[in-house]
Structures are given as structure tokens and as C-alpha cells.
RODOMAR-140154 format. One record per residue (C-alpha): x, y, z. Coordinates in nm, 3 decimals. Each point is the difference from the previous one (the first is absolute). Layout:
REM RODOMAR-140154
NODE|xx|yy|zz
NODE|X|Y|Z
...
END
This chain:
REM RODOMAR-140154
NODE|xx|yy|zz
NODE|8.338|-6.947|0.883
NODE|-0.337|-0.132|0.111
NODE|-0.172|0.138|-0.310
NODE|0.252|-0.169|-0.230
NODE|-0.050|-0.326|0.188
NODE|-0.376|0.023|-0.051
NODE|0.048|0.056|-0.373
NODE|0.230|-0.300|-0.049
NODE|-0.267|-0.276|0.015
NODE|-0.213|0.126|-0.294
NODE|0.315|0.053|-0.207
NODE|0.114|-0.354|0.081
NODE|-0.344|-0.127|-0.095
NODE|0.027|0.175|-0.336
NODE|0.335|-0.167|-0.063
NODE|-0.130|-0.338|0.115
NODE|-0.288|0.040|-0.245
NODE|0.250|0.026|-0.284
NODE|0.037|0.376|-0.049
NODE|0.285|0.061|-0.243
NODE|0.012|0.376|0.062
NODE|-0.084|0.220|0.296
NODE|-0.142|0.350|-0.061
NODE|-0.027|0.147|0.352
NODE|-0.152|0.342|0.063
NODE|0.095|0.243|0.279
NODE|0.318|0.016|0.204
NODE|-0.071|-0.259|0.274
NODE|-0.128|-0.265|-0.242
NODE|0.298|0.055|-0.229
NODE|0.241|-0.020|0.294
NODE|-0.153|-0.331|0.102
NODE|0.013|-0.137|-0.356
NODE|0.368|0.089|-0.044
NODE|0.098|-0.132|0.343
NODE|-0.182|-0.328|-0.062
NODE|0.143|-0.063|-0.347
NODE|0.357|0.089|0.100
NODE|0.004|-0.329|0.190
NODE|-0.079|-0.201|-0.314
NODE|0.257|-0.168|-0.227
NODE|-0.193|0.094|-0.314
NODE|-0.222|0.292|0.098
NODE|-0.286|0.112|-0.223
NODE|0.004|0.355|-0.137
NODE|-0.128|0.263|0.242
NODE|-0.131|0.307|-0.184
NODE|-0.120|0.242|0.264
NODE|-0.244|0.290|-0.035
NODE|-0.079|0.315|0.194
NODE|0.299|-0.014|0.234
NODE|0.108|0.324|0.159
NODE|0.377|0.011|0.039
NODE|0.100|-0.365|-0.061
NODE|0.355|0.091|0.107
NODE|-0.093|0.100|0.353
NODE|-0.227|-0.306|0.013
NODE|0.286|-0.238|-0.084
NODE|-0.161|-0.127|-0.322
NODE|0.286|0.135|-0.211
NODE|0.324|0.186|0.066
NODE|-0.010|0.214|-0.315
NODE|-0.198|-0.012|-0.328
NODE|0.251|-0.241|-0.156
NODE|0.133|-0.160|0.321
NODE|-0.256|-0.249|0.125
NODE|-0.076|-0.372|0.008
NODE|0.019|-0.141|-0.353
NODE|-0.360|-0.120|0.005
NODE|-0.144|0.334|0.112
NODE|-0.116|0.310|-0.186
NODE|-0.296|0.230|0.030
NODE|-0.134|0.350|0.038
NODE|0.086|0.257|0.264
NODE|-0.257|0.271|0.055
NODE|0.180|0.328|0.059
NODE|-0.189|0.244|0.218
NODE|0.062|0.369|-0.060
NODE|-0.059|0.135|0.349
NODE|0.147|0.336|-0.095
NODE|-0.277|0.052|-0.257
NODE|-0.266|-0.103|0.252
NODE|0.125|0.256|0.252
NODE|0.035|0.266|-0.270
NODE|-0.371|-0.046|-0.074
NODE|-0.077|0.035|0.368
NODE|0.197|0.325|0.002
NODE|-0.190|0.117|-0.308
NODE|-0.333|-0.064|0.171
NODE|0.098|0.156|0.333
NODE|0.317|0.215|-0.026
NODE|-0.019|0.102|0.366
NODE|0.012|-0.356|0.134
NODE|0.258|-0.028|0.276
NODE|-0.058|-0.348|0.141
NODE|-0.095|-0.324|-0.175
NODE|-0.042|-0.352|0.130
NODE|0.071|-0.346|-0.132
NODE|-0.091|-0.346|0.126
NODE|0.180|-0.312|-0.117
NODE|0.026|-0.374|0.070
NODE|0.291|-0.066|0.235
NODE|0.068|-0.345|-0.153
NODE|0.000|0.122|-0.361
NODE|0.323|0.095|-0.178
NODE|-0.199|0.206|-0.252
NODE|-0.188|0.173|0.283
NODE|0.318|0.088|0.189
NODE|0.162|0.123|-0.321
NODE|-0.306|0.208|-0.086
NODE|-0.013|0.159|0.345
NODE|0.368|0.091|-0.032
NODE|-0.058|0.151|-0.346
NODE|-0.300|0.201|0.120
NODE|0.207|0.128|0.292
NODE|0.295|0.092|-0.223
NODE|-0.202|0.182|-0.265
NODE|-0.243|0.152|0.247
NODE|0.276|0.150|0.211
NODE|0.177|0.125|-0.313
NODE|-0.321|0.188|-0.081
NODE|0.003|0.161|0.344
NODE|-0.262|-0.223|0.165
NODE|0.007|-0.193|0.324
NODE|-0.083|-0.367|-0.056
NODE|-0.171|-0.196|0.278
NODE|0.052|-0.375|-0.047
NODE|-0.181|-0.292|0.164
NODE|0.049|-0.372|-0.061
NODE|-0.267|-0.269|0.024
NODE|0.065|-0.371|0.049
NODE|-0.354|-0.114|-0.086
NODE|-0.325|0.140|-0.136
NODE|-0.122|0.037|0.356
NODE|0.285|0.247|0.060
NODE|-0.074|0.224|-0.299
NODE|-0.277|0.196|0.169
NODE|0.220|0.089|0.298
NODE|0.296|0.085|-0.225
NODE|-0.215|0.231|-0.214
NODE|-0.148|0.171|0.302
NODE|0.352|0.048|0.132
NODE|0.127|0.198|-0.301
NODE|-0.323|0.200|-0.015
NODE|0.031|0.090|0.369
NODE|0.352|0.129|-0.070
NODE|-0.133|0.259|-0.240
NODE|0.011|-0.173|-0.339
NODE|-0.184|0.214|-0.255
NODE|0.001|-0.273|-0.266
NODE|0.094|-0.367|-0.029
NODE|0.243|-0.138|-0.260
NODE|-0.004|-0.379|0.003
NODE|0.248|-0.266|-0.107
NODE|-0.046|-0.296|-0.232
NODE|-0.009|-0.281|0.255
NODE|-0.289|-0.247|-0.002
NODE|-0.101|0.049|0.362
NODE|-0.081|0.371|-0.015
NODE|-0.145|-0.037|-0.350
NODE|-0.244|-0.262|0.123
NODE|-0.080|0.222|0.297
NODE|-0.052|0.310|-0.215
NODE|-0.376|0.019|0.074
NODE|0.085|0.013|0.372
NODE|0.258|0.274|-0.058
NODE|-0.238|0.200|-0.221
NODE|-0.272|-0.026|0.262
NODE|0.226|0.149|0.267
NODE|0.141|0.287|-0.203
NODE|-0.340|0.080|-0.149
NODE|-0.115|0.107|0.345
NODE|0.288|0.249|0.002
NODE|-0.037|0.124|-0.358
NODE|0.342|-0.130|-0.107
NODE|0.085|-0.116|-0.353
NODE|0.156|-0.342|-0.062
NODE|0.268|-0.028|-0.267
NODE|0.079|-0.351|-0.122
NODE|0.283|-0.107|-0.237
NODE|-0.200|-0.280|-0.163
NODE|-0.270|0.109|-0.245
NODE|-0.215|-0.306|0.052
NODE|-0.081|0.117|0.354
NODE|-0.208|0.275|-0.149
NODE|-0.274|-0.265|0.030
NODE|0.041|0.008|0.378
NODE|-0.066|0.374|0.025
NODE|0.344|0.154|0.024
NODE|-0.028|0.369|-0.084
NODE|0.293|0.014|-0.243
NODE|0.192|-0.294|-0.146
NODE|0.318|0.021|-0.205
NODE|0.174|-0.316|-0.119
NODE|-0.040|-0.296|-0.227
NODE|-0.308|-0.222|0.006
NODE|0.105|-0.324|0.166
NODE|-0.151|-0.257|-0.233
NODE|0.075|0.104|-0.355
NODE|0.366|0.089|-0.055
NODE|0.160|-0.266|0.222
NODE|-0.237|-0.268|-0.131
NODE|0.074|0.093|-0.360
NODE|0.374|-0.008|0.063
NODE|-0.019|-0.337|0.175
NODE|-0.190|-0.134|-0.301
NODE|0.271|0.125|-0.236
NODE|0.274|-0.165|0.206
NODE|-0.191|-0.327|0.035
NODE|-0.067|-0.022|-0.375
NODE|0.362|0.080|-0.074
NODE|0.113|-0.274|0.238
NODE|-0.245|-0.256|-0.138
NODE|0.093|0.059|-0.364
NODE|0.371|0.008|0.080
NODE|0.067|0.355|-0.114
NODE|0.145|0.103|0.339
NODE|0.210|-0.153|0.274
NODE|-0.135|0.094|0.344
NODE|0.354|-0.003|0.140
NODE|0.084|0.302|-0.217
NODE|-0.343|0.165|0.007
NODE|0.003|0.300|0.230
NODE|-0.256|0.114|0.251
NODE|-0.201|0.273|-0.173
NODE|-0.159|0.304|0.156
NODE|-0.347|0.149|-0.047
NODE|0.000|0.365|0.096
NODE|-0.279|0.170|-0.191
NODE|-0.213|0.252|0.185
NODE|-0.377|-0.006|-0.025
NODE|-0.158|0.289|0.187
NODE|-0.362|-0.012|0.112
NODE|-0.198|0.226|0.229
NODE|-0.319|-0.074|0.184
NODE|-0.201|0.324|-0.003
NODE|-0.286|-0.163|0.187
NODE|0.228|-0.101|0.286
NODE|0.166|0.343|0.004
NODE|-0.341|0.168|0.020
NODE|-0.103|-0.223|0.291
NODE|0.323|0.092|0.180
NODE|-0.038|0.371|-0.070
NODE|0.323|-0.002|-0.202
NODE|0.060|0.219|-0.303
NODE|0.203|-0.152|-0.284
NODE|0.170|0.254|-0.230
NODE|-0.088|0.019|-0.368
NODE|0.363|-0.076|-0.086
NODE|-0.031|-0.339|0.166
NODE|-0.305|-0.083|-0.211
NODE|0.194|0.098|-0.313
NODE|0.274|-0.245|0.100
NODE|-0.244|-0.282|0.075
NODE|-0.059|-0.298|-0.228
NODE|-0.347|-0.057|0.141
NODE|-0.223|0.126|0.276
NODE|-0.320|-0.085|0.182
NODE|-0.280|0.252|0.038
NODE|-0.364|-0.061|0.097
NODE|0.070|-0.372|0.001
NODE|0.122|-0.011|-0.362
NODE|0.349|-0.051|-0.137
NODE|0.138|0.218|-0.278
NODE|0.318|-0.055|-0.202
NODE|0.165|0.336|-0.064
NODE|0.156|0.116|-0.329
NODE|0.341|-0.064|0.158
NODE|-0.103|-0.353|0.084
NODE|-0.108|-0.064|-0.357
NODE|0.354|0.077|-0.122
NODE|0.172|-0.226|0.254
NODE|0.034|-0.341|-0.169
NODE|0.117|-0.181|0.312
NODE|-0.290|0.149|0.190
NODE|-0.247|-0.109|-0.269
NODE|0.114|-0.357|0.042
NODE|-0.037|0.033|0.374
NODE|-0.347|0.143|-0.045
NODE|-0.096|-0.318|-0.181
NODE|0.048|-0.175|0.331
NODE|-0.170|0.282|0.186
NODE|-0.307|-0.058|-0.217
NODE|-0.031|-0.336|0.171
NODE|0.023|0.168|0.341
NODE|-0.233|0.285|-0.098
NODE|-0.281|-0.140|-0.221
NODE|-0.139|0.353|-0.048
NODE|0.296|0.074|-0.228
NODE|-0.117|-0.268|-0.240
NODE|-0.366|0.094|0.042
NODE|0.078|0.360|-0.087
NODE|0.165|-0.109|-0.323
NODE|-0.296|-0.216|-0.106
NODE|0.222|-0.310|-0.019
NODE|0.038|-0.313|0.205
NODE|0.283|-0.003|0.252
NODE|0.209|-0.243|-0.206
NODE|-0.045|0.216|-0.309
NODE|0.116|0.304|0.192
NODE|0.306|-0.191|0.120
NODE|0.083|-0.114|-0.354
NODE|-0.043|0.347|-0.148
NODE|0.218|0.176|0.257
NODE|0.270|-0.268|-0.019
NODE|0.011|0.025|-0.380
NODE|0.035|0.378|0.026
NODE|0.290|-0.044|0.242
NODE|0.178|-0.271|-0.205
NODE|-0.085|0.019|-0.371
NODE|0.281|-0.250|-0.086
NODE|0.010|-0.259|0.285
NODE|0.263|-0.225|-0.164
NODE|0.245|0.285|-0.046
NODE|-0.064|0.122|0.356
NODE|0.066|-0.354|0.131
NODE|0.333|-0.035|-0.183
NODE|0.116|0.348|0.097
NODE|-0.084|-0.056|0.365
NODE|0.192|-0.329|0.022
NODE|0.297|0.151|-0.181
NODE|0.014|0.278|0.260
NODE|0.039|-0.255|0.280
NODE|0.310|-0.177|-0.122
NODE|0.292|0.011|0.243
NODE|0.329|0.025|-0.188
NODE|0.305|-0.148|0.180
NODE|0.139|0.347|0.064
NODE|-0.331|0.108|0.160
NODE|0.010|-0.296|0.237
NODE|0.364|0.066|0.085
NODE|-0.063|0.369|0.063
NODE|-0.295|-0.065|0.229
NODE|0.187|-0.273|0.187
NODE|0.299|0.229|0.047
NODE|-0.227|0.267|0.149
NODE|-0.140|-0.257|0.241
NODE|0.348|-0.122|0.094
NODE|0.094|0.360|0.075
NODE|-0.284|0.017|0.250
NODE|-0.241|0.194|-0.218
NODE|-0.310|-0.202|0.077
NODE|-0.275|0.087|-0.241
NODE|-0.302|0.152|0.172
NODE|-0.267|0.192|-0.186
END
């Protein structure tokens, strides 16, 4: 509750400055934006991005059951795939650890998912919660001391921001770190498997905003959409430093990898259109990608985006059409909620 209270003043300032639309990013900022605008007689549109499980966070009840002025993008995390990769790398692993933010709905959900899938794969899962960044070191040391042979992290902001601290601790013990958000490859996770935070949700928010501004959609009947693509990247340099061997099969599944300080897009990555668009953003994070191509960073971004979306207008129209909530869809989702089937993903 304190975090949401701290976020309210800048959101109020944006509204006082005349903002006609709010495009919040991350779960806590989006929660604050929705809570603030619910109190208004004529709320501005809230089109959220990069929210993990908006249903558990109270931002929406179901994709088509939500405040009329709210829509946005849910980022779906495939924890089962992340743990399957961990199993591929180290089939004999018996105990894994996870650390999550105790105040984060996405962190608590992620820890529960890691526990569920990990135990289904025959592993013991040691879990530790952290209330603040200062607690992350102790929480990580706790799961390591209980015999964790690898760490699988959640998608909450606290542990993501503290990833360098976590990596520093497990590096001393030669343990790999698996992260479900591909952008944290930049912070030295050993293996990442998930979408890249900036590209897909931002693109979708832009589509929805344009559709709202030109009157082609009604936000009240525009569903929450989900981004669930998997980008797999492996850090061979980090693995080497940790004394960890990554199987050839994992490299064949990867979209890109780092070796000797350089990034390489694999043949698989070059056939993944969503990934190519994401890599346009990664070129801004990793200038060596652009340097290796002989182009400026902006040219690299443009080229990869054009490869991913050769007909942007058609892609825009198709995306908005896929979000329309028919009356029967709304009724079906509301009936499920009335029957006590709260949506949690």
C-alpha cells in the first residue's frame, strides 16, 4: 500500500498537467493509475504495459471484465519452460531456490508457479521472500544455504533490480541463474527465457492508443491482451565463469547468445519475427549489435522492425480486431467470476 501511495503524486501531477491518456508501465504503477482514475467522474484512458497477472493485481477481473476506461497488455510468464530449460542443463538437479518480493502480486504468483512446476518435475523448491532490496542478499543466502543447486527467479521488480546482488552471491557457489524476462540478460543472468519487456507491450499499447484516438475501438469493449512469446538467450561467458556446462541442445534452441563479450543471433532467432522486432530494441541496449552490422543503431532498429512487420497497417488492424469483446464473451467471463472462478494466470 505504501508503494502505491508513493506513486499517486506523480500520476496526479500528470493529470493536473492536462494528460488525456495514461500509459503506465509495470504492475505497481498500473495499479496506482487505475486506483486513482476510478475515483474520477470522467477518467482518462489507462492503457497499461508490462503487467504480470493484472487479475491478481486487481487491475482487471478478466480480459473483458474491467473498468470501461482500462485496457492494456499482460505479460504471461512461462515458468514451466524456464524450469524445463534448467532440467535440460542439469538433469540431476534436486533442489532449486527462488527469491521474490513479498509485497508483489507478480512475485508471489511467480514463486507459487516455480514451486508447482518444480515439484512436478521432482525437485524441492526453497523459497524466500524479501520486503526490500536490503533483504535480497539475506534471502538469497538463505536458499543457497538450504542446498539450492540453481536459482529460478520471478518477474517482480524488486528481485529484478537486485539481480546483480543475487548473481554475485550465487557466482561464489557456481550456481546458474534462470530468469523469465529476456531483458535481464543484460544483468548477467546465465539463461533467460521470456519476452523482452520493452518491445511487445509498448507496441501493443501504441496500437490500442491509436485505435482509441482515431475512434476505431471502444476501450470499454477492448480486452486485455497477452504477450507470451519466448525469447531464449544464454550467456556462455557467465556460464564459463561459473564453471557450468550448457548443453548443445540449449544453444540450438536459443535465439541469441553471448560469447567472448559478443552477441550472436542464431539461425533460429533469424526466423522468429517477434524476436526480430524485440532485437531492434535490444540493439539500443547492446550497441555492439549495431556495430557488428555496420549500421547505426536506429538503422538496425528500423531494419529488424520492418523484417518483423512487413505490413504495419494490416498488423495494426488485425491486432485491434482480435481484442474486441463480444457481448457473449463479456457475459461468459462475468458468469465465471460470479461462480467464484477468479481468473489468475
